[in-house]
LOROMI-387565 format. One line per 4 residues: number of its first residue (from 1); their letters; for each residue y, z, x of N, C-alpha, C. Coordinates in steps of 0.02 Angstrom, whole numbers, plus 50000, padded with zeros to 5 digits. Each point is the difference from the previous one (the first is absolute). Layout:
N
NUM = a = Y,Z,X,Y,Z,X,Y,Z,X; ...
This chain:
377
1 = xxxx = 53484,52653,58049,50019,50001,49929,50072,49978,49992; 50012,49961,49949,50067,49973,49988,50037,50045,49951; 50041,50042,50027,50036,50049,49960,50074,49993,50011; 50038,50041,49964,50071,50004,50011,50014,50025,50070
5 = xxxx = 50050,49971,50036,50015,50025,50066,50009,50075,50000; 49976,50033,50053,49998,50073,50001,50068,50032,49987; 50054,49970,50026,50066,50030,49992,50019,50003,49926; 49980,49949,49961,50017,49999,49929,49956,50048,49961
9 = xxxx = 49935,50003,50018,49956,50048,49968,50026,50071,50013; 50019,50014,50062,50025,50067,50016,50064,50015,49963; 50042,49949,49989,50063,50013,49964,49986,50021,49928; 49948,49971,49969,49983,50021,49933,49971,50070,50000
13 = xxxx = 49953,50013,50046,49969,50065,50003,50050,50054,50019; 50049,49981,50043,50050,50049,50021,50042,50024,49943; 50009,49958,49949,50038,50020,49941,49963,50052,49959; 49933,50004,50009,49963,50051,49966,50021,50068,50027
17 = xxxx = 50023,50042,49954,50028,50064,50022,50075,50000,50002; 50032,49941,49983,50073,49997,50001,50031,50039,49943; 49963,50008,49944,50030,50032,49941,50016,50073,50013; 50049,50026,49961,50019,50069,50010,49965,50047,49952
21 = xxxx = 49959,49971,49955,49961,50042,49956,50040,50032,49944; 50060,49975,49986,50042,50032,49950,49992,49973,49931; 49960,49947,49991,49996,49968,49934,49936,50022,49963; 49985,50065,50002,49943,50027,49964,50013,49996,49925
25 = xxxx = 49960,49960,49965,50010,49989,49928,49978,50060,49959; 49961,50046,50029,49970,50053,49960,50031,50068,50015; 50040,50004,50053,50028,50065,50018,49954,50036,50048; 50027,50045,50039,49961,50036,50051,49946,50042,49967
29 = xxxx = 49938,49988,50022,49945,50039,49976,49974,49980,49932; 50028,49948,49969,49979,49979,49934,49962,49934,50003; 49963,49985,49947,49969,49934,49995,49935,49995,50039; 49973,49940,50005,49935,49990,50033,50007,50003,50076
33 = xxxx = 49942,50000,50033,50000,49996,50072,50020,49930,50023; 50004,49992,50066,50023,49936,50028,49955,49980,50057; 49992,49934,50008,49964,49973,50058,50046,49951,50035; 49985,49986,50062,50040,49954,50040,49964,49933,50008
37 = xxxx = 50039,49947,49999,49976,49933,50014,50026,49979,50068; 49962,49959,50036,50020,49979,50067,49982,49928,50012; 50046,49963,50031,49986,49932,50022,49961,50004,50065; 49940,49972,50001,49958,50005,50059,49997,49936,50040
41 = xxxx = 50014,49943,49968,49997,49937,50036,50030,49946,49956; 50009,49940,50027,50025,49944,49963,49960,49937,50016; 50003,49952,49955,49970,49934,50010,50054,49949,49989; 50008,49953,50046,50049,49947,49992,50049,49997,50057
45 = xxxx = 50020,49938,50018,50050,49988,50051,50050,49949,49974; 50060,50001,50028,50050,49951,49980,49984,49931,50027; 49980,49998,50063,49983,49937,50034,49935,50011,50039; 49960,49947,50005,49939,50006,50039,49940,49971,49964
49 = xxxx = 49943,50033,50006,49937,49977,49970,50010,49991,49924; 49986,49940,49975,50012,49985,49930,49957,50043,49953; 49945,50027,50025,49959,50044,49959,50036,50064,49981; 50053,50016,50037,50036,50062,49989,50073,49989,49980
53 = xxxx = 50020,49938,49991,50068,49984,49976,49995,49987,49925; 50033,50040,49960,49996,49993,49928,50055,49954,49975; 49982,49958,49950,50050,49959,49967,50038,50042,49949; 49965,50019,49946,50027,50047,49952,49943,50039,49970
57 = xxxx = 49998,50066,50013,49948,50043,49974,50017,50018,49928; 49959,49975,49953,50013,50013,49929,49960,50059,49974; 49946,50018,50034,49958,50056,49977,49955,50021,50058; 49971,50059,49994,49955,50024,50052,49954,50053,49971
61 = xxxx = 49944,50012,50033,49953,50051,49978,49959,50022,50061; 49972,50060,49995,49964,50029,50056,49936,50034,49974; 49944,49986,50033,49938,50036,49988,49981,50035,50065; 49944,50034,50000,49978,50033,50062,49981,49949,50053
65 = xxxx = 49983,49939,49981,49974,49952,50049,50045,49940,50011; 50050,49989,49958,50041,49939,50007,50071,50012,49974; 50047,49966,50031,50069,49998,49976,50013,49930,49975; 50024,49994,49938,50016,49935,49970,50076,49992,49998
69 = xxxx = 50024,49941,50020,50071,49984,49998,50008,49932,49967; 50031,49998,49941,50007,49937,49963,50065,49966,50022; 49992,49946,50038,50058,49963,50027,50014,49941,49955; 50053,50006,49960,50018,49947,49953,50017,49936,50035
73 = xxxx = 50040,50004,50053,50023,49939,50034,49943,49962,50032; 49950,50035,50025,49944,49967,50034,49940,49988,49954; 50006,50021,49937,49947,49989,49950,49934,50029,50023; 50002,50060,50028,49940,50032,50025,49998,50074,49980
77 = xxxx = 49940,50023,49987,49988,50072,49999,49972,50018,50069; 50043,50027,50042,49981,50014,50069,49961,50066,50004; 49954,50002,50048,49958,50060,50008,50007,50026,50071; 50003,50067,50004,50005,50034,50065,49953,50060,49998
81 = xxxx = 49976,50020,50058,49959,50060,50005,50044,50061,49991; 49971,50059,49990,50041,50061,49994,50043,50013,50061; 49982,49971,50058,50040,50007,50061,50052,49944,50007; 50004,49956,49951,50051,49948,50002,49979,49936,50034
85 = xxxx = 49936,49991,50014,49977,49938,50032,49988,49946,49948; 50017,49938,50017,49991,49943,49956,49926,49993,49981; 49986,49989,49934,49931,49994,49977,49991,49939,49954; 50048,49953,50001,49992,49940,49961,50044,50000,49937
89 = xxxx = 49986,49953,49955,50040,49995,49939,49959,49970,49944; 50025,50009,49939,49973,49970,49940,50052,49953,49972; 49978,49943,49974,50047,49953,49970,50020,49945,50048; 50065,49992,50009,50027,49944,50038,50032,49950,49951
93 = xxxx = 50050,49963,50024,50040,49957,49956,49959,49942,49973; 50006,49991,49934,49966,49944,49966,49991,50016,49927; 49974,49951,49963,49989,50011,49928,49926,49993,49982; 49957,50006,50050,49928,49999,49986,49975,50069,49983
97 = xxxx = 49936,50006,49982,49970,50065,49984,50009,50051,50057; 50030,50056,49984,50010,50052,50050,50060,49992,50043; 50033,49942,49998,50061,49990,50039,50061,50027,49961; 50055,50010,50035,50058,50033,49971,50062,49958,50012
101 = xxxx = 50049,50007,49954,50064,49965,50007,50055,50050,50017; 50012,50048,49955,50052,50050,50011,49976,50067,49971; 49952,50032,50033,49973,50062,49973,50050,50057,50004; 50001,50042,49948,50050,50053,50001,49976,50067,49973
105 = xxxx = 49939,50008,49976,49973,50065,49980,49927,50004,50022; 49978,50062,50011,49933,50013,50025,49974,50063,49967; 49936,50001,49981,49969,50060,49974,49928,50003,50024; 49979,50059,50023,49931,50011,50021,49963,50036,49945
109 = xxxx = 49942,49974,49980,49959,50031,49949,49950,50048,50031; 49973,50046,49960,49956,50051,50028,49940,49974,50038; 49974,49941,49981,49941,49973,50035,50019,49960,50063; 50065,50000,50018,50022,49964,50058,50025,49930,49986
113 = xxxx = 49991,49976,49938,50027,49934,49982,50076,50001,50002; 50029,49941,50006,50072,49994,50011,50030,49953,49947; 50054,50022,49969,50040,49957,49956,50062,49979,50038; 50014,49934,50000,50061,49974,50032,50037,49958,49949
117 = xxxx = 50063,50019,49989,50042,49963,49953,50038,49945,50037; 49987,49937,49979,50036,49943,50026,50046,49973,49945; 50035,49946,50014,50049,49976,49951,49969,49966,49940; 49936,49980,50004,49968,49968,49943,49937,50035,49976
121 = xxxx = 49979,50052,50035,49939,50033,49978,49995,50069,50031; 49958,50041,49968,49977,50064,50028,49928,49988,50020; 49988,50002,50067,49934,49983,50026,49960,50061,50019; 49935,49995,49994,49954,50054,50018,49960,49980,50062
125 = xxxx = 49998,50045,50049,49964,49988,50063,49949,50056,50009; 49944,49983,50030,49948,50049,50014,50023,50046,50058; 49966,50056,50010,50020,50045,50055,50001,49967,50069; 49958,49948,50010,50001,49966,50065,50051,49943,50002
129 = xxxx = 50039,49992,49947,50053,49950,50000,49982,49934,49968; 49939,49994,49974,49980,49937,49969,50033,49991,49931; 50016,49938,49985,50031,49983,49936,49949,50009,49944; 50019,50037,49947,49957,50011,49943,50021,49959,49940
133 = xxxx = 50066,49996,49988,50024,49959,49944,50067,50024,49974; 50025,49964,49949,50063,50018,49967,49987,50054,49949; 50043,50050,49999,49999,50050,49946,50051,49980,49947; 50061,49982,50022,50052,49976,49955,50031,49937,50030
137 = xxxx = 50019,49953,49959,50039,49943,50022,50063,49997,49958; 50053,49972,50029,50064,50000,49966,50045,49949,50034; 50058,49989,49971,50048,49952,50028,50068,50032,50005; 50015,50027,50058,50066,50028,50012,50009,50072,49980
141 = xxxx = 49974,50020,49941,50011,50068,49977,49945,50046,50026; 49998,50009,50066,49945,50038,50030,50008,50075,49986; 49944,50035,49994,50002,50073,49989,50024,50036,50063; 50014,50065,49991,50021,50041,50057,49971,50070,49992
145 = xxxx = 50009,50041,50052,49980,50071,50000,49927,50010,49980; 49955,49969,50037,49928,50007,49985,49975,50069,50023; 49961,50032,49958,49971,50064,50019,49929,50006,49973; 49950,50018,50041,49931,50007,49975,49995,50058,49950
149 = xxxx = 49954,49993,49953,49987,50053,49951,49927,50021,50003; 49965,49983,50052,49928,50012,50005,49964,49935,50014; 49935,50003,50002,49961,49939,50013,50009,49950,49944; 50023,49941,50018,50002,49946,49952,50061,49997,49956
153 = xxxx = 50048,50045,50007,50060,49997,49958,50061,50014,50043; 50057,49975,49977,50063,50010,50035,50057,49993,49949; 50058,50024,50020,50060,49994,49957,50052,49959,50036; 50040,49963,49961,50054,49960,50028,50060,50004,49954
157 = xxxx = 50058,49983,50027,50060,49988,49961,50009,49924,49997; 50010,49973,49940,50003,49928,49991,50052,49984,49947; 50014,49936,49990,50047,49980,49947,49979,49933,49970; 50026,49988,49940,49989,49937,49966,50064,49981,49963
161 = xxxx = 50009,49935,49989,50058,49975,49963,49979,49984,49928; 50037,50027,49952,49989,49986,49930,50061,49961,49974; 49988,49945,49966,50055,49956,49980,50015,50001,49925; 49962,50035,49961,50012,50003,49928,49999,50073,49977
165 = xxxx = 50046,50021,49956,50056,49962,49971,50060,49994,50046; 50001,50039,50057,50053,49992,50050,49968,50005,50069; 50038,49982,50050,49972,50000,50067,49997,50073,50026; 49939,50021,50015,49987,50069,50021,49959,49999,50064
169 = xxxx = 50018,50041,50049,49959,50013,50058,49965,50067,49987; 49935,49998,49994,49962,50061,49985,49965,50025,50062; 50019,50059,50022,49971,50032,50059,49950,50052,49977; 49941,50004,50032,49950,50048,49978,49959,50025,50060
173 = xxxx = 49971,50058,49991,49952,50029,50048,49934,50004,49964; 49947,49973,50030,49935,49996,49967,49944,50004,50052; 49940,50018,49976,49941,50001,50043,49957,49939,49985; 49964,49977,50051,49957,49941,49996,49934,50014,50035
177 = xxxx = 49949,49961,49982,49938,50002,50038,49999,49942,50050; 49948,49996,50040,49998,49950,50053,49982,49930,49975; 49989,49993,49935,49993,49934,49970,50066,49976,49970; 50053,50041,50007,50066,49981,49976,50013,50016,49927
181 = xxxx = 49957,50040,49969,50010,50019,49930,50044,50062,49996; 50050,49998,49956,50043,50059,49990,49960,50054,49964; 50007,50062,50025,49964,50057,49970,50048,50041,49957; 50054,50024,50030,50046,50045,49966,50071,49985,50021
185 = xxxx = 50046,50004,49953,50071,49994,50016,50033,50069,49994; 50036,50020,50052,50030,50066,50002,50072,50000,49975; 50040,49954,50026,50070,49997,49983,50021,49928,49992; 50052,49988,49960,50028,49933,49993,50075,50006,49985
189 = xxxx = 50037,49950,50023,50072,49999,49990,50022,49927,49990; 50041,49987,49949,50023,49933,49985,50074,49993,50017; 50016,49949,50040,50068,49989,50023,50024,49933,49972; 50055,50000,49964,50027,49937,49974,50032,49961,50057
193 = xxxx = 49982,49935,50004,50027,49957,50053,50028,49936,49968; 50052,49971,50032,50034,50025,50061,50038,50064,49985; 50003,50044,50051,50034,50064,49992,50075,49990,50002; 50038,50030,49953,50073,49996,50004,50025,50037,50062
197 = xxxx = 50057,49980,50027,50024,50029,50064,50004,50076,49999; 50020,50030,49944,50008,50072,49998,49932,50037,50001; 49945,49964,49987,49933,50030,50001,49959,49976,50059; 50032,49967,50048,49962,49967,50053,49963,50050,50044
201 = xxxx = 50034,50053,50024,49967,50048,50043,49943,50035,49963; 50011,50018,49938,49948,50032,49960,49940,49954,49994; 50011,49935,49989,49945,49952,49994,49962,49994,50065; 50036,49998,50056,49967,49996,50066,49957,50062,50011
205 = xxxx = 50027,50059,49986,49962,50062,50009,49937,50000,49958; 50005,49980,49938,49943,50001,49955,49949,49946,50017; 50023,49944,50029,49956,49945,50017,49967,50009,50068; 50039,50016,50051,49975,50000,50069,49989,50069,50029
209 = xxxx = 50039,50049,49979,49998,50066,50031,49988,50055,49949; 49950,49990,49957,49994,50044,49941,49960,50063,50013; 49944,49996,50037,49955,50057,50006,49969,50003,50070; 49975,50060,50016,49949,50009,50053,49937,50022,49965
213 = xxxx = 49942,49983,50029,49938,50023,49969,49945,50005,50052; 49952,50044,49985,49940,50009,50042,49943,50021,49955; 49941,49974,50014,49941,50018,49961,49953,50044,50039; 49962,50042,49965,49947,50036,50035,49933,49965,49985
217 = xxxx = 49948,50024,50032,49936,49965,49996,49959,50019,49938; 50029,50042,49956,49970,50016,49936,50031,49960,49943; 50044,49953,50017,50030,49958,49950,50066,50024,49972; 50027,50055,50027,50065,50024,49977,50057,49964,50037
221 = xxxx = 50056,49993,49967,50058,49965,50029,50061,50045,49996; 50038,50003,50055,50059,50043,50006,50061,49955,50009; 50049,50008,49956,50056,49953,49997,50066,50037,50004; 50045,49974,50042,50069,50025,50006,50046,49947,49973
225 = xxxx = 50044,50018,49954,50053,49956,49978,50059,50007,50047; 50020,49946,50032,50054,50002,50050,50069,50002,49966; 50051,50011,50041,50070,50001,49978,50014,50057,49952; 49965,50054,50010,50012,50062,49964,50014,50055,50050
229 = xxxx = 50046,50046,49985,50013,50056,50046,49946,50054,49997; 49950,49992,49956,49949,50051,49990,49938,49986,50042; 49971,50053,50027,49936,49997,50034,49946,50006,49946; 49967,49944,49985,49954,50000,49943,49946,49947,50010
233 = xxxx = 49938,50021,49996,49942,49955,50007,49957,50009,49938; 49991,49947,49961,49959,50004,49940,49928,49979,50018; 49952,50041,49978,49930,49989,50016,49965,49971,49939; 49966,49943,50009,49965,49965,49946,49925,50000,50014
237 = xxxx = 49961,50010,49947,49928,49994,50006,49977,49928,49997; 49935,49988,50009,49974,49931,50000,50015,49962,49934; 50010,50037,49946,50015,49967,49936,50076,49992,49989; 50040,50013,50052,50073,49993,49999,50035,50056,49961
241 = xxxx = 49964,50053,49983,50031,50057,49967,50029,50048,50053; 50064,50020,49993,50028,50048,50048,49968,50069,49991; 49982,50032,50055,49968,50065,49995,50037,50054,50038; 50051,49982,50040,50037,50050,50037,50063,49968,50028
245 = xxxx = 50048,50043,50020,50060,49977,50035,50010,50046,50060; 50006,49971,50059,50016,50038,50060,50075,49998,50010; 50031,50058,50008,50073,50002,50006,50021,50057,50045; 50057,49991,50032,50032,50052,50040,50074,50000,49985
249 = xxxx = 50030,50058,50005,50072,50006,49991,50033,49991,50068; 50024,49940,50014,50031,49984,50064,50073,49982,49989; 50044,50016,50047,50071,49985,49992,50012,49925,50003; 50050,49978,49962,50022,49930,50004,50044,49992,50061
253 = xxxx = 49984,49950,50042,50037,49986,50061,50038,49934,49990; 50067,50004,50001,50040,49941,49991,50001,49957,50063; 50002,49934,49990,50008,49955,50056,50073,49996,50020; 50012,49991,50065,50067,49988,50023,50019,49927,49985
257 = xxxx = 50064,49985,50005,50023,49931,49989,49967,49954,50051; 49992,50023,50062,49967,49959,50051,49928,49986,49982; 49964,50052,49975,49930,49991,49981,49993,49952,49941; 50046,50006,49951,49998,49954,49943,50010,49929,50024
261 = xxxx = 50047,49990,50046,50013,49933,50027,49940,49971,50036; 49965,50042,50039,49940,49977,50036,49944,49980,49952; 49989,50042,49948,49948,49984,49951,50017,49936,49963; 50063,49992,49982,50022,49940,49964,49988,49938,50043
265 = xxxx = 50020,50003,50063,49993,49941,50043,49927,49984,50013; 49960,50051,50014,49929,49988,50013,49965,49972,49938; 50015,50028,49942,49966,49977,49939,50020,49929,49982; 50064,49984,50006,50022,49932,49983,49973,49949,50049
269 = xxxx = 49993,50019,50065,49968,49954,50047,49927,49989,49982; 49966,50053,49980,49930,49993,49978,49995,49955,49939; 50045,50009,49952,49997,49960,49939,50015,49926,50015; 50050,49988,50042,50015,49930,50017,49942,49967,50037
273 = xxxx = 49963,50040,50038,49943,49974,50036,49943,49978,49953; 50002,50025,49938,49950,49980,49951,50013,49931,49971; 50060,49973,50012,50019,49936,49971,50045,50009,49940; 50019,49946,49970,50046,50003,49943,49964,50024,49937
277 = xxxx = 50039,50025,49954,49973,50023,49936,50044,49973,49943; 49967,49977,49948,50038,49976,49943,50003,50052,49943; 49975,50061,50014,50001,50051,49948,50040,50061,50020; 50016,50008,50066,50039,50057,50023,50043,49978,50059
281 = xxxx = 50057,50033,50008,50041,49989,50059,49976,50047,50055; 50001,49976,50062,49980,50043,50055,50060,50040,50025; 50029,50039,49953,50055,50046,50015,49975,50069,49979; 50007,50049,50044,49967,50064,49989,50046,50059,50014
285 = xxxx = 49998,50050,49955,50038,50062,50009,49951,50058,50005; 49994,50032,50059,49951,50053,50009,50015,50063,49960; 49949,50041,49991,50010,50066,49970,50047,50041,50045; 50040,50043,49970,50046,50042,50041,49964,50058,50034
289 = xxxx = 49937,50013,49982,49962,50056,50028,49940,49974,50039; 49977,50042,50047,49938,49983,50035,49940,50014,49956; 49949,49959,50003,49943,50011,49955,49962,50063,50020; 49981,50041,49952,49960,50059,50018,49931,49982,50025
293 = xxxx = 49974,49942,49978,49935,49974,50021,50008,49928,50022; 49973,49983,50059,50005,49931,50023,49933,49970,50019; 49946,50027,49972,49934,49971,50010,49946,50050,49985; 49941,49977,49975,49942,50043,49990,49938,49962,50021
297 = xxxx = 49951,50038,50027,49937,49971,50023,49944,50050,49989; 49939,49975,49992,49941,50043,50004,49980,50005,50073; 49996,50060,50025,49985,50011,50070,49933,50034,50012; 49992,50024,50060,49938,50032,50022,49981,50057,49952
301 = xxxx = 49935,50006,49984,49976,50052,49956,50015,49988,49927; 50026,49940,49984,50017,49985,49931,50063,50033,49976; 50042,50023,50046,50063,50032,49981,50056,49948,49993; 50049,50016,49959,50056,49955,49988,50057,50018,50046
305 = xxxx = 50022,49951,50041,50055,50009,50046,50064,49970,49969; 50051,50040,49995,50062,49981,49967,50057,50004,50052; 50030,49943,50015,50053,49998,50050,50067,50016,49967; 50035,50049,50027,50067,50016,49976,50048,49945,50022
309 = xxxx = 50049,49985,49959,50050,49951,50017,50068,50029,50019; 50005,50067,50000,50065,50031,50010,50001,50051,50056; 49954,49993,50048,49999,50045,50058,50024,49963,50062; 50020,50038,50050,50027,49970,50061,49945,49967,50042
313 = xxxx = 49940,50027,49998,49943,49971,50035,49944,49991,49949; 49950,49956,50014,49947,49990,49951,49962,50064,49984; 49995,50014,49936,49967,50061,49977,49960,49984,49937; 49937,50022,49998,49955,49987,49945,49982,50066,49965
317 = xxxx = 49991,49995,49934,49967,50053,49962,49928,49977,49989; 49952,50042,50013,49929,49982,49993,49971,50039,49942; 49978,49964,49949,49974,50029,49939,49924,49989,49995; 49966,50051,49975,49930,49992,49980,49999,49969,49931
321 = xxxx = 49965,49943,49994,49995,49967,49935,49926,49988,49983; 49983,50003,49936,50045,50005,49942,50021,50071,49982; 49985,50050,50042,50014,50069,49982,50075,50013,49994; 50041,49964,50040,50072,50008,49995,50027,50060,50038
325 = xxxx = 49966,50020,50054,50023,50056,50041,50035,49974,50062; 50060,50026,50014,50036,49983,50061,49969,50039,50058; 49970,49964,50048,49962,50032,50053,50044,50019,50060; 50038,49951,50025,50042,50012,50058,50048,49941,50008
329 = xxxx = 50046,50007,50047,50044,49944,50018,49980,49975,50069; 50017,49938,50014,49986,49969,50065,50065,49968,50024; 50017,50012,50063,50065,49980,50026,49992,49962,50066; 50033,49942,50004,50004,49963,50063,50071,50009,50026
333 = xxxx = 50007,50038,50053,50066,50018,50024,50030,49942,50041; 50020,49949,49964,50025,49939,50031,50061,49975,49961; 50057,49998,50031,50059,49973,49968,50013,49929,50026; 50012,49954,49954,50016,49931,50018,50070,49983,49977
337 = xxxx = 50035,49957,50036,50065,49976,49976,49992,49961,49936; 50051,49996,49959,49994,49966,49934,49984,49926,50005; 50007,49970,50059,49986,49929,50009,49927,49987,50020; 49960,50054,50006,49929,49993,50015,49960,50025,49940
341 = xxxx = 49938,49975,49993,49961,50015,49941,49930,50022,50019; 49973,50045,49959,49933,50026,50009,49964,49995,49933; 49944,49964,49999,49961,49991,49939,49930,50029,50011; 49979,50046,49957,49937,50035,50009,49943,49965,49963
345 = xxxx = 49939,50006,50028,49940,49973,49970,49945,50053,50007; 49983,50031,49943,49954,50056,49999,49941,49982,49955; 49940,50017,50020,49940,49984,49961,49950,50056,50008; 49952,50006,49954,49951,50055,50004,49943,49988,50049
349 = xxxx = 50001,49943,50035,49943,49981,50042,50005,50027,50071; 50054,50034,50017,50010,50025,50068,50044,50062,49997; 49986,50049,50043,50041,50060,50003,50072,49985,50020; 50008,49949,50042,50066,49982,50026,50024,49937,49965
353 = xxxx = 50063,49981,50012,50025,49941,49964,50049,49961,50042; 50036,49954,49968,50042,49952,50036,50070,50000,49972; 50046,49976,50041,50067,49983,49977,50020,49937,50038; 50043,49960,49968,50029,49942,50034,50072,50016,50015
357 = xxxx = 50018,49995,50063,50069,50010,50022,50032,49932,50011; 50059,49992,49970,50039,49938,50009,50068,50016,50028; 50017,49970,50057,50064,50015,50031,50055,49952,49977; 50059,50006,50031,50058,49960,49979,49988,49925,50008
361 = xxxx = 49956,49982,50046,49985,49929,50012,49942,49975,49958; 49977,50041,49952,49944,49984,49956,49935,49994,50038; 49995,50033,50058,49937,50003,50037,49960,50058,49971; 49938,49986,49982,49957,50049,49968,49944,50022,50046
365 = xxxx = 49982,50064,49994,49943,50028,50035,49964,50050,49955; 49935,50004,50008,49961,50049,49964,50002,50067,50037; 50014,50053,49964,49998,50067,50028,49936,50034,49976; 49962,50029,50045,49940,50037,49983,50019,50073,49994
369 = xxxx = 49988,50029,49941,50024,50067,49985,49942,50046,49987; 49997,50056,50035,49949,50050,49991,50029,50059,49960; 49956,50032,49961,50020,50058,49960,49961,50061,50021; 50034,50057,50005,49967,50063,50017,49982,50035,49935
373 = xxxx = 49945,49979,49968,49981,50026,49935,49982,50074,50003; 50010,50035,49945,49976,50070,49997,49924,50003,50010; 49976,50057,50024,49928,50007,50011,49963,49991,49935; 49947,49961,50003,49960,49988,49940,50022,49941,49959
377 = x = 50057,49969,50017,50024,49943,49961,49971,49935,50030
């Protein structure tokens, strides 16, 4: 099996248990129970067999029978067994039916079908990887943050340019069916462009970094508005009507000057990598506080996993939805230096999930993460 060299895998696992346990958000004896997360294995090598060398992992997903890794640079949806063995790929570079150019989002539907977002279309693939057809086509303004809402429907964040009576960039979150028809619009925001310099960071946040969202399989959508010091998740029904808000009273954690500098540099490098813009400057000023929430997913058992953004090690709040009950927290006792990154990929199709680790040299590897769920979960 082509995995991370043992010494590097052990160095990650050895960090598990490094925390001192002093950052209890709920106080001793208060709040929900807790479960532990553990890195059990990795997939990927820096050099060697090309089946295990990643170009750039843009997305990933895990089921009980397969691990999917969306490699943007290689234009492939790579497949691995649960043990990390190479199992082939979907796509490949080209502009023919089922081929990919620069894929960057992935969503698995309840029947096993796969949505892959490329730069000119959102494509639908059968569970065995066969090309089914285009769901959406577009030119440059590709959607983002795809989340299933049940069989045959999904939600995305998208934008459109309106030129009358003034130039407006309209960002919206909406649900669609697999024929590409819009069903419901949940949120919309209009940004005047070009943005004046004093409004540049606000425009970037509203355009590119506005929300996190996750859907459940009953058609409900859960949305976090970013760049707020409040822990708040608004719950929307299939008709886009809000029916609940999940919230916790968590302390505001200020960023240090060094942390602000790192976020600024990383974000501006990301923006410059997108190419030039004639509506915004790629100059960015980060929030002075750490985000209380830095991601949400629908996980095993249909529960909502909410990643805290202000803890020393990765920590999740796990909510029962749509009931809105906080069940427990989940903690991965792993501290990384600020120059390394960990991106989580959680889905309801498997008890365990994935993370992508990126080191200082931009070498990426998939981490296989197991959860010690409470009995009966």
